[in-house]
C-alpha positions, 0 to 999 in steps of 0.5 A: 529357272534363273540365269546369271549374268555377270553378277546380275540374276534375271528370269529368262524364259529360255535360259539356254538362248543367248543373251539378247542385247537391244541395239540402241533400244528397240531401234528397228522400229523406234527412234534409236537411243531414246527413252521409248526405244529403251522402254520398249526393249525392256518390254520386249524381253531383252536382257540388256540395252546397248547405247552410245555416250557422248558429252555435250559442251557443258559436260552432260553425258547424252546418248547419241550414236553419230558424230553429228545430229543430222541423221536422227534429229531436226538440227538443220531446222532448229540451228541452221548451218550447224547440221554438220557440227559434232555432238559435243559442240552443243549444250545440253539445253540446245540438245533439249530443243531438238526433236530426236524421234520424228525422223523415225515415226511422226508418233514420236515427234518431240522425243528428246536426246536423253541423258545417261541419268535418264536411262539409268532410271529405266534400268532401275525400273527393270532387270536389264543390264547396260552395255555402255559404249564410249563413242569417240572418247578421244574427244571427251577427256575423262568420259570413262571416269564421269560415266563410272561416277554416274553409274556408281551414284545410281548403284547400277555398276554391277549391271554394266558392261563398257564397250568401245572401239578404243582400246585406250578407253577400255584400259582406262576403265579397267584402271578405274574398275579393275573387275569391270566387264570390257568389250572391244568393238571391232568390225572384224577380228583384231589382228593380234589375238594374243593381246585379247586376254584382258578383255571380257569379249570382242564384239564383231560384225556378224559377217565376219563371225564363223566357228573357227573365230569363235573357237580361236578367240575362245582359247584366250578365255575371251567371249565373241559377241556379234552385232547386228542380227535381226533375223531369228534364224541367223540368231540361231545359227550364231547360237549354234556356233557357240556365240552367247551374246547377240546385239540386235535392232529387233529384240522383240523378234530375238527375245520372244 
């Protein structure tokens, strides 16, 4: 039986379960925001891949969550004294010199920081959707338009949802693409629920989601999605509340 999600049709073993989004790929066991983690997420049966978009000093869009490279690369050894420098201060050539996998597992030593274009190629080999989060967009003027142009060029815009903690970034996306799906990320429910109606979803940390919140936000025609849930029992509890999209580090467990 086919399940339709925002204009994209994919075969799902259980169309009644929530949409499972792989947080930075299969990041529970593989190095986050890398091509191996993204490919493993696809193989696990995830419905979507979430990733974080930043921009290099020479204008390339790359996939990295943190403001710096210290936690997930060997930047301190390759570029002594620059471990605390922001991602956007490095060129794409400099990033390609870094090991973005060995910190998680020696088996992935030598894995590089990927570009958005490289992830798009994984998407085109699969049926999953992309959940593209603009990370610190205030540091990267024009990143929303640049992202849209790349995704349009590769003909995958119909498989993308845009997310950010920045309301301004999401409004810029909507100006570029009036029908785009946009999700506001938030640790807890926003204070002004009356201003949510233009969003597709509010993506809330799982500790702050309950039945009342799902009902209240749903009354505005907006979906509540939760992050980050790794236990199948917890995922079922949220599904029973009416949550239809769950972000997880372990899509291999939740999408099984």
